[in-house]
mmCIF file as gemmi writes it, N, C-alpha and C atoms, coordinates in Angstrom:
data_model
loop_
_atom_site.group_PDB
_atom_site.id
_atom_site.type_symbol
_atom_site.label_atom_id
_atom_site.label_alt_id
_atom_site.label_comp_id
_atom_site.label_asym_id
_atom_site.label_entity_id
_atom_site.label_seq_id
_atom_site.pdbx_PDB_ins_code
_atom_site.Cartn_x
_atom_site.Cartn_y
_atom_site.Cartn_z
_atom_site.occupancy
_atom_site.B_iso_or_equiv
_atom_site.pdbx_formal_charge
_atom_site.auth_seq_id
_atom_site.auth_asym_id
_atom_site.pdbx_PDB_model_num
ATOM 1 N N . LEU Axp A 1 ? 36.81 -2.772 71.017 1 0 ? 1 A 1
ATOM 2 C CA . LEU Axp A 1 ? 37.061 -3.199 72.174 1 0 ? 1 A 1
ATOM 3 C C . LEU Axp A 1 ? 36.551 -2.558 73.459 1 0 ? 1 A 1
ATOM 4 N N . ARG Axp A 2 ? 35.805 -3.257 74.28 1 0 ? 2 A 1
ATOM 5 C CA . ARG Axp A 2 ? 36.03 -2.043 75.513 1 0 ? 2 A 1
ATOM 6 C C . ARG Axp A 2 ? 35.887 -3.099 76.757 1 0 ? 2 A 1
ATOM 7 N N . ALA Axp A 3 ? 36.428 -3.191 78.115 1 0 ? 3 A 1
ATOM 8 C CA . ALA Axp A 3 ? 36.116 -3.787 79.392 1 0 ? 3 A 1
ATOM 9 C C . ALA Axp A 3 ? 35.065 -3.742 79.821 1 0 ? 3 A 1
ATOM 10 N N . GLN Axp A 4 ? 34.266 -4.932 80.075 1 0 ? 4 A 1
ATOM 11 C CA . GLN Axp A 4 ? 33.223 -4.678 80.947 1 0 ? 4 A 1
ATOM 12 C C . GLN Axp A 4 ? 33.258 -5.259 82.229 1 0 ? 4 A 1
ATOM 13 N N . ALA Axp A 5 ? 32.725 -4.511 83.379 1 0 ? 5 A 1
ATOM 14 C CA . ALA Axp A 5 ? 33.033 -4.897 84.633 1 0 ? 5 A 1
ATOM 15 C C . ALA Axp A 5 ? 31.898 -5.8 85.111 1 0 ? 5 A 1
ATOM 16 N N . SER Axp A 6 ? 32.174 -6.712 85.925 1 0 ? 6 A 1
ATOM 17 C CA . SER Axp A 6 ? 31.382 -8.066 85.941 1 0 ? 6 A 1
ATOM 18 C C . SER Axp A 6 ? 30.152 -7.444 87.22 1 0 ? 6 A 1
ATOM 19 N N . ALA Axp A 7 ? 28.896 -8.203 87.432 1 0 ? 7 A 1
ATOM 20 C CA . ALA Axp A 7 ? 27.744 -7.821 88.023 1 0 ? 7 A 1
ATOM 21 C C . ALA Axp A 7 ? 28.483 -7.018 89.48 1 0 ? 7 A 1
ATOM 22 N N . THR Axp A 8 ? 29.207 -7.906 89.883 1 0 ? 8 A 1
ATOM 23 C CA . THR Axp A 8 ? 29.76 -7.176 91.475 1 0 ? 8 A 1
ATOM 24 C C . THR Axp A 8 ? 30.782 -6.176 91.535 1 0 ? 8 A 1
ATOM 25 N N . GLU Axp A 9 ? 31.414 -5.875 90.357 1 0 ? 9 A 1
ATOM 26 C CA . GLU Axp A 9 ? 32.238 -4.715 90.338 1 0 ? 9 A 1
ATOM 27 C C . GLU Axp A 9 ? 31.931 -3.244 89.836 1 0 ? 9 A 1
ATOM 28 N N . LYS Axp A 10 ? 32.302 -2.304 90.173 1 0 ? 10 A 1
ATOM 29 C CA . LYS Axp A 10 ? 31.924 -0.915 89.602 1 0 ? 10 A 1
ATOM 30 C C . LYS Axp A 10 ? 32.774 -0.342 89.529 1 0 ? 10 A 1
ATOM 31 N N . MET Axp A 11 ? 32.83 0.576 88.183 1 0 ? 11 A 1
ATOM 32 C CA . MET Axp A 11 ? 34.025 1.504 87.804 1 0 ? 11 A 1
ATOM 33 C C . MET Axp A 11 ? 33.879 2.782 88.394 1 0 ? 11 A 1
ATOM 34 N N . SER Axp A 12 ? 35.166 3.23 88.871 1 0 ? 12 A 1
ATOM 35 C CA . SER Axp A 12 ? 35.084 4.534 89.32 1 0 ? 12 A 1
ATOM 36 C C . SER Axp A 12 ? 36.369 5.004 89.137 1 0 ? 12 A 1
ATOM 37 N N . SER Axp A 13 ? 36.496 6.539 89.119 1 0 ? 13 A 1
ATOM 38 C CA . SER Axp A 13 ? 37.907 6.851 89.253 1 0 ? 13 A 1
ATOM 39 C C . SER Axp A 13 ? 38.69 6.741 87.828 1 0 ? 13 A 1
ATOM 40 N N . CYS Axp A 14 ? 38.371 7.21 86.95 1 0 ? 14 A 1
ATOM 41 C CA . CYS Axp A 14 ? 38.741 6.654 85.5 1 0 ? 14 A 1
ATOM 42 C C . CYS Axp A 14 ? 40.106 7.961 85.212 1 0 ? 14 A 1
ATOM 43 N N . PHE Axp A 15 ? 41.277 7.793 84.35 1 0 ? 15 A 1
ATOM 44 C CA . PHE Axp A 15 ? 42.08 8.207 84.131 1 0 ? 15 A 1
ATOM 45 C C . PHE Axp A 15 ? 42.663 7.794 82.775 1 0 ? 15 A 1
ATOM 46 N N . SER Axp A 16 ? 43.589 8.122 82.206 1 0 ? 16 A 1
ATOM 47 C CA . SER Axp A 16 ? 44.656 7.799 81.268 1 0 ? 16 A 1
ATOM 48 C C . SER Axp A 16 ? 46.073 7.78 81.483 1 0 ? 16 A 1
ATOM 49 N N . VAL Axp A 17 ? 46.568 6.713 80.892 1 0 ? 17 A 1
ATOM 50 C CA . VAL Axp A 17 ? 47.902 6.533 81.188 1 0 ? 17 A 1
ATOM 51 C C . VAL Axp A 17 ? 48.447 6.749 79.334 1 0 ? 17 A 1
ATOM 52 N N . LYS Axp A 18 ? 49.539 7.499 79.13 1 0 ? 18 A 1
ATOM 53 C CA . LYS Axp A 18 ? 50.203 7.623 77.895 1 0 ? 18 A 1
ATOM 54 C C . LYS Axp A 18 ? 51.566 7.347 77.991 1 0 ? 18 A 1
ATOM 55 N N . ASN Axp A 19 ? 52.001 6.302 76.925 1 0 ? 19 A 1
ATOM 56 C CA . ASN Axp A 19 ? 53.347 6.141 76.801 1 0 ? 19 A 1
ATOM 57 C C . ASN Axp A 19 ? 54.074 5.971 75.262 1 0 ? 19 A 1
ATOM 58 N N . SER Axp A 20 ? 54.937 6.296 75.081 1 0 ? 20 A 1
ATOM 59 C CA . SER Axp A 20 ? 55.592 6.002 73.973 1 0 ? 20 A 1
ATOM 60 C C . SER Axp A 20 ? 55.581 4.87 73.529 1 0 ? 20 A 1
ATOM 61 N N . GLY Axp A 21 ? 55.407 4.465 72.271 1 0 ? 21 A 1
ATOM 62 C CA . GLY Axp A 21 ? 55.473 3.119 71.469 1 0 ? 21 A 1
ATOM 63 C C . GLY Axp A 21 ? 54.453 2.711 71.475 1 0 ? 21 A 1
ATOM 64 N N . LYS Axp A 22 ? 54.234 1.154 71.371 1 0 ? 22 A 1
ATOM 65 C CA . LYS Axp A 22 ? 52.969 0.554 70.864 1 0 ? 22 A 1
ATOM 66 C C . LYS Axp A 22 ? 52.157 0.005 72.191 1 0 ? 22 A 1
ATOM 67 N N . LEU Axp A 23 ? 52.884 0.295 73.287 1 0 ? 23 A 1
ATOM 68 C CA . LEU Axp A 23 ? 52.089 -0.693 74.697 1 0 ? 23 A 1
ATOM 69 C C . LEU Axp A 23 ? 51.947 0.751 75.624 1 0 ? 23 A 1
ATOM 70 N N . SER Axp A 24 ? 50.884 0.715 76.447 1 0 ? 24 A 1
ATOM 71 C CA . SER Axp A 24 ? 50.408 1.392 77.526 1 0 ? 24 A 1
ATOM 72 C C . SER Axp A 24 ? 49.686 0.413 78.701 1 0 ? 24 A 1
ATOM 73 N N . SER Axp A 25 ? 49.929 0.581 79.806 1 0 ? 25 A 1
ATOM 74 C CA . SER Axp A 25 ? 49.265 -0.277 81.069 1 0 ? 25 A 1
ATOM 75 C C . SER Axp A 25 ? 48.916 0.495 81.72 1 0 ? 25 A 1
ATOM 76 N N . CYS Axp A 26 ? 47.591 -0.22 82.367 1 0 ? 26 A 1
ATOM 77 C CA . CYS Axp A 26 ? 47.139 0.63 83.717 1 0 ? 26 A 1
ATOM 78 C C . CYS Axp A 26 ? 47.49 -0.193 84.788 1 0 ? 26 A 1
ATOM 79 N N . PRO Axp A 27 ? 47.664 0.911 85.816 1 0 ? 27 A 1
ATOM 80 C CA . PRO Axp A 27 ? 48.459 0.401 87.373 1 0 ? 27 A 1
ATOM 81 C C . PRO Axp A 27 ? 47.552 -0.688 87.707 1 0 ? 27 A 1
ATOM 82 N N . ALA Axp A 28 ? 48.083 -1.553 89.044 1 0 ? 28 A 1
ATOM 83 C CA . ALA Axp A 28 ? 47.372 -2.525 89.468 1 0 ? 28 A 1
ATOM 84 C C . ALA Axp A 28 ? 45.945 -1.607 90.203 1 0 ? 28 A 1
ATOM 85 N N . GLY Axp A 29 ? 45.001 -2.615 90.136 1 0 ? 29 A 1
ATOM 86 C CA . GLY Axp A 29 ? 43.702 -2.064 90.868 1 0 ? 29 A 1
ATOM 87 C C . GLY Axp A 29 ? 42.964 -1.647 89.719 1 0 ? 29 A 1
ATOM 88 N N . SER Axp A 30 ? 43.502 -1.467 88.544 1 0 ? 30 A 1
ATOM 89 C CA . SER Axp A 30 ? 42.49 -0.738 87.428 1 0 ? 30 A 1
ATOM 90 C C . SER Axp A 30 ? 42.271 -1.567 85.951 1 0 ? 30 A 1
ATOM 91 N N . VAL Axp A 31 ? 41.437 -1.404 85.54 1 0 ? 31 A 1
ATOM 92 C CA . VAL Axp A 31 ? 41.339 -2.162 83.914 1 0 ? 31 A 1
ATOM 93 C C . VAL Axp A 31 ? 41.311 -1.279 82.862 1 0 ? 31 A 1
ATOM 94 N N . VAL Axp A 32 ? 41.52 -1.745 81.797 1 0 ? 32 A 1
ATOM 95 C CA . VAL Axp A 32 ? 41.419 -0.653 80.572 1 0 ? 32 A 1
ATOM 96 C C . VAL Axp A 32 ? 40.076 -1.048 80.059 1 0 ? 32 A 1
ATOM 97 N N . THR Axp A 33 ? 39.574 0.477 79.709 1 0 ? 33 A 1
ATOM 98 C CA . THR Axp A 33 ? 38.044 0.784 79.258 1 0 ? 33 A 1
ATOM 99 C C . THR Axp A 33 ? 38.231 0.951 78.068 1 0 ? 33 A 1
ATOM 100 N N . GLY Axp A 34 ? 39.575 1.628 77.355 1 0 ? 34 A 1
ATOM 101 C CA . GLY Axp A 34 ? 39.78 1.859 76.173 1 0 ? 34 A 1
ATOM 102 C C . GLY Axp A 34 ? 40.769 2.256 75.736 1 0 ? 34 A 1
ATOM 103 N N . SER Axp A 35 ? 41.464 2.685 74.372 1 0 ? 35 A 1
ATOM 104 C CA . SER Axp A 35 ? 42.573 3.115 73.949 1 0 ? 35 A 1
ATOM 105 C C . SER Axp A 35 ? 42.816 3.91 72.96 1 0 ? 35 A 1
ATOM 106 N N . ALA Axp A 36 ? 43.755 4.701 72.795 1 0 ? 36 A 1
ATOM 107 C CA . ALA Axp A 36 ? 43.928 5.666 71.496 1 0 ? 36 A 1
ATOM 108 C C . ALA Axp A 36 ? 45.62 5.523 71.091 1 0 ? 36 A 1
ATOM 109 N N . CYS Axp A 37 ? 45.972 5.555 69.864 1 0 ? 37 A 1
ATOM 110 C CA . CYS Axp A 37 ? 47.316 5.538 69.618 1 0 ? 37 A 1
ATOM 111 C C . CYS Axp A 37 ? 47.542 6.271 68.394 1 0 ? 37 A 1
ATOM 112 N N . GLY Axp A 38 ? 48.676 6.699 68.238 1 0 ? 38 A 1
ATOM 113 C CA . GLY Axp A 38 ? 48.909 7.849 67.677 1 0 ? 38 A 1
ATOM 114 C C . GLY Axp A 38 ? 49.492 7.7 65.846 1 0 ? 38 A 1
ATOM 115 N N . TYR Axp A 39 ? 49.828 8.425 65.121 1 0 ? 39 A 1
ATOM 116 C CA . TYR Axp A 39 ? 49.931 8.225 63.798 1 0 ? 39 A 1
ATOM 117 C C . TYR Axp A 39 ? 48.7 8.016 62.913 1 0 ? 39 A 1
ATOM 118 N N . THR Axp A 40 ? 47.68 8.433 63.536 1 0 ? 40 A 1
ATOM 119 C CA . THR Axp A 40 ? 46.048 8.251 63.119 1 0 ? 40 A 1
ATOM 120 C C . THR Axp A 40 ? 46.155 6.745 63.092 1 0 ? 40 A 1
ATOM 121 N N . CYS Axp A 41 ? 46.547 6.209 63.958 1 0 ? 41 A 1
ATOM 122 C CA . CYS Axp A 41 ? 46.22 4.447 64.027 1 0 ? 41 A 1
ATOM 123 C C . CYS Axp A 41 ? 44.852 4.377 64.745 1 0 ? 41 A 1
ATOM 124 N N . GLY Axp A 42 ? 44.028 3.692 64.021 1 0 ? 42 A 1
ATOM 125 C CA . GLY Axp A 42 ? 42.88 3.446 64.463 1 0 ? 42 A 1
ATOM 126 C C . GLY Axp A 42 ? 42.612 1.894 64.911 1 0 ? 42 A 1
ATOM 127 N N . SER Axp A 43 ? 43.606 1.309 64.617 1 0 ? 43 A 1
ATOM 128 C CA . SER Axp A 43 ? 43.646 -0.371 65.341 1 0 ? 43 A 1
ATOM 129 C C . SER Axp A 43 ? 44.343 -0.661 66.518 1 0 ? 43 A 1
ATOM 130 N N . TRP Axp A 44 ? 43.788 -1.001 67.529 1 0 ? 44 A 1
ATOM 131 C CA . TRP Axp A 44 ? 44.322 -1.571 68.857 1 0 ? 44 A 1
ATOM 132 C C . TRP Axp A 44 ? 43.58 -2.704 69.146 1 0 ? 44 A 1
ATOM 133 N N . ASP Axp A 45 ? 43.986 -3.159 70.304 1 0 ? 45 A 1
ATOM 134 C CA . ASP Axp A 45 ? 43.519 -4.2 71.174 1 0 ? 45 A 1
ATOM 135 C C . ASP Axp A 45 ? 43.853 -4.072 72.59 1 0 ? 45 A 1
ATOM 136 N N . ILE Axp A 46 ? 42.782 -4.938 73.547 1 0 ? 46 A 1
ATOM 137 C CA . ILE Axp A 46 ? 43.565 -4.9 74.824 1 0 ? 46 A 1
ATOM 138 C C . ILE Axp A 46 ? 44.245 -6.552 75.161 1 0 ? 46 A 1
ATOM 139 N N . TRP Axp A 47 ? 45.153 -6.523 75.846 1 0 ? 47 A 1
ATOM 140 C CA . TRP Axp A 47 ? 45.914 -7.614 76.535 1 0 ? 47 A 1
ATOM 141 C C . TRP Axp A 47 ? 45.697 -7.619 77.796 1 0 ? 47 A 1
ATOM 142 N N . GLY Axp A 48 ? 44.847 -8.839 78.055 1 0 ? 48 A 1
ATOM 143 C CA . GLY Axp A 48 ? 44.577 -9.229 79.33 1 0 ? 48 A 1
ATOM 144 C C . GLY Axp A 48 ? 43.378 -8.221 79.801 1 0 ? 48 A 1
ATOM 145 N N . LYS Axp A 49 ? 43.585 -7.947 80.946 1 0 ? 49 A 1
ATOM 146 C CA . LYS Axp A 49 ? 42.474 -6.374 81.384 1 0 ? 49 A 1
ATOM 147 C C . LYS Axp A 49 ? 43.079 -5.005 81.939 1 0 ? 49 A 1
ATOM 148 N N . THR Axp A 50 ? 44.63 -5.413 81.347 1 0 ? 50 A 1
ATOM 149 C CA . THR Axp A 50 ? 45.44 -3.967 81.921 1 0 ? 50 A 1
ATOM 150 C C . THR Axp A 50 ? 46.332 -3.341 81.015 1 0 ? 50 A 1
ATOM 151 N N . MET Axp A 51 ? 46.483 -3.92 79.784 1 0 ? 51 A 1
ATOM 152 C CA . MET Axp A 51 ? 47.44 -3.778 78.948 1 0 ? 51 A 1
ATOM 153 C C . MET Axp A 51 ? 46.575 -2.929 77.269 1 0 ? 51 A 1
ATOM 154 N N . CYS Axp A 52 ? 46.96 -2.049 76.737 1 0 ? 52 A 1
ATOM 155 C CA . CYS Axp A 52 ? 46.712 -1.675 75.417 1 0 ? 52 A 1
ATOM 156 C C . CYS Axp A 52 ? 47.999 -1.575 74.379 1 0 ? 52 A 1
ATOM 157 N N . HIS Axp A 53 ? 47.664 -2.172 73.403 1 0 ? 53 A 1
ATOM 158 C CA . HIS Axp A 53 ? 48.46 -2.532 72.122 1 0 ? 53 A 1
ATOM 159 C C . HIS Axp A 53 ? 47.979 -1.748 70.902 1 0 ? 53 A 1
ATOM 160 N N . GLY Axp A 54 ? 48.774 -0.879 70.584 1 0 ? 54 A 1
ATOM 161 C CA . GLY Axp A 54 ? 48.625 -0.448 69.021 1 0 ? 54 A 1
ATOM 162 C C . GLY Axp A 54 ? 48.99 -1.079 68.032 1 0 ? 54 A 1
ATOM 163 N N . GLN Axp A 55 ? 47.992 -1.675 67.153 1 0 ? 55 A 1
ATOM 164 C CA . GLN Axp A 55 ? 48.78 -2.675 66.18 1 0 ? 55 A 1
ATOM 165 C C . GLN Axp A 55 ? 49.135 -2.177 64.7 1 0 ? 55 A 1
ATOM 166 N N . CYS Axp A 56 ? 49.089 -0.71 64.61 1 0 ? 56 A 1
ATOM 167 C CA . CYS Axp A 56 ? 49.949 -0.282 63.126 1 0 ? 56 A 1
ATOM 168 C C . CYS Axp A 56 ? 51.263 -0.057 63.467 1 0 ? 56 A 1
ATOM 169 N N . SER Axp A 57 ? 51.864 0.188 62.427 1 0 ? 57 A 1
ATOM 170 C CA . SER Axp A 57 ? 53.624 0.223 62.421 1 0 ? 57 A 1
ATOM 171 C C . SER Axp A 57 ? 53.944 1.571 61.543 1 0 ? 57 A 1
ATOM 172 N N . PRO Axp A 58 ? 54.269 2.439 61.877 1 0 ? 58 A 1
ATOM 173 C CA . PRO Axp A 58 ? 54.955 2.707 63.265 1 0 ? 58 A 1
ATOM 174 C C . PRO Axp A 58 ? 53.883 3.095 64.298 1 0 ? 58 A 1
ATOM 175 N N . VAL Axp A 59 ? 53.691 3.264 65.554 1 0 ? 59 A 1
ATOM 176 C CA . VAL Axp A 59 ? 52.868 3.885 66.453 1 0 ? 59 A 1
ATOM 177 C C . VAL Axp A 59 ? 53.755 4.516 67.396 1 0 ? 59 A 1
ATOM 178 N N . ASP Axp A 60 ? 53.726 6.005 67.567 1 0 ? 60 A 1
ATOM 179 C CA . ASP Axp A 60 ? 54.652 6.931 68.114 1 0 ? 60 A 1
ATOM 180 C C . ASP Axp A 60 ? 54.192 6.519 69.687 1 0 ? 60 A 1
ATOM 181 N N . TRP Axp A 61 ? 52.865 6.798 69.529 1 0 ? 61 A 1
ATOM 182 C CA . TRP Axp A 61 ? 52.34 6.924 71.472 1 0 ? 61 A 1
ATOM 183 C C . TRP Axp A 61 ? 51 6.069 71.557 1 0 ? 61 A 1
ATOM 184 N N . THR Axp A 62 ? 50.964 5.241 72.681 1 0 ? 62 A 1
ATOM 185 C CA . THR Axp A 62 ? 49.49 4.637 73.024 1 0 ? 62 A 1
ATOM 186 C C . THR Axp A 62 ? 49.007 5.123 74.379 1 0 ? 62 A 1
ATOM 187 N N . THR Axp A 63 ? 47.716 5.396 74.461 1 0 ? 63 A 1
ATOM 188 C CA . THR Axp A 63 ? 47.099 5.951 75.619 1 0 ? 63 A 1
ATOM 189 C C . THR Axp A 63 ? 46.006 4.573 75.88 1 0 ? 63 A 1
ATOM 190 N N . ALA Axp A 64 ? 46.504 4.431 77.289 1 0 ? 64 A 1
ATOM 191 C CA . ALA Axp A 64 ? 45.422 3.252 77.6 1 0 ? 64 A 1
ATOM 192 C C . ALA Axp A 64 ? 44.222 4.55 78.857 1 0 ? 64 A 1
ATOM 193 N N . CYS Axp A 65 ? 43.101 4.008 78.337 1 0 ? 65 A 1
ATOM 194 C CA . CYS Axp A 65 ? 42 4.52 79.427 1 0 ? 65 A 1
ATOM 195 C C . CYS Axp A 65 ? 41.846 3.543 80.564 1 0 ? 65 A 1
ATOM 196 N N . CYS Axp A 66 ? 41.773 3.786 81.785 1 0 ? 66 A 1
ATOM 197 C CA . CYS Axp A 66 ? 41.669 3.147 82.827 1 0 ? 66 A 1
ATOM 198 C C . CYS Axp A 66 ? 40.72 3.506 83.892 1 0 ? 66 A 1
ATOM 199 N N . CYS Axp A 67 ? 40.027 2.677 84.395 1 0 ? 67 A 1
ATOM 200 C CA . CYS Axp A 67 ? 39.293 2.962 85.694 1 0 ? 67 A 1
ATOM 201 C C . CYS Axp A 67 ? 39.399 1.964 86.872 1 0 ? 67 A 1
ATOM 202 N N . HIS Axp A 68 ? 39.742 2.523 87.855 1 0 ? 68 A 1
ATOM 203 C CA . HIS Axp A 68 ? 39.65 1.533 89.216 1 0 ? 68 A 1
ATOM 204 C C . HIS Axp A 68 ? 38.444 1.058 89.325 1 0 ? 68 A 1
ATOM 205 N N . LEU Axp A 69 ? 38.488 -0.392 89.853 1 0 ? 69 A 1
ATOM 206 C CA . LEU Axp A 69 ? 37.218 -1.25 90.027 1 0 ? 69 A 1
ATOM 207 C C . LEU Axp A 69 ? 37.049 -1.133 91.828 1 0 ? 69 A 1
ATOM 208 N N . THR Axp A 70 ? 35.874 -0.892 92.294 1 0 ? 70 A 1
ATOM 209 C CA . THR Axp A 70 ? 35.346 -0.792 93.335 1 0 ? 70 A 1
ATOM 210 C C . THR Axp A 70 ? 34.343 -2.336 93.643 1 0 ? 70 A 1
């Protein structure tokens, strides 16, 4: 899964947000473009446009790859 910008939106200024547990969110004004999670979990999904969810159990950390839209 990878978020797509619309024809009128342009992605810029990308960064990562790492949190402990199964969820990691991008701040207001940015969208998720990808994710990674701990304990070699390769299964994750995007909730809405701003939150990553690690689907394995247990997951000790989740990182959201975020980009601001312009």
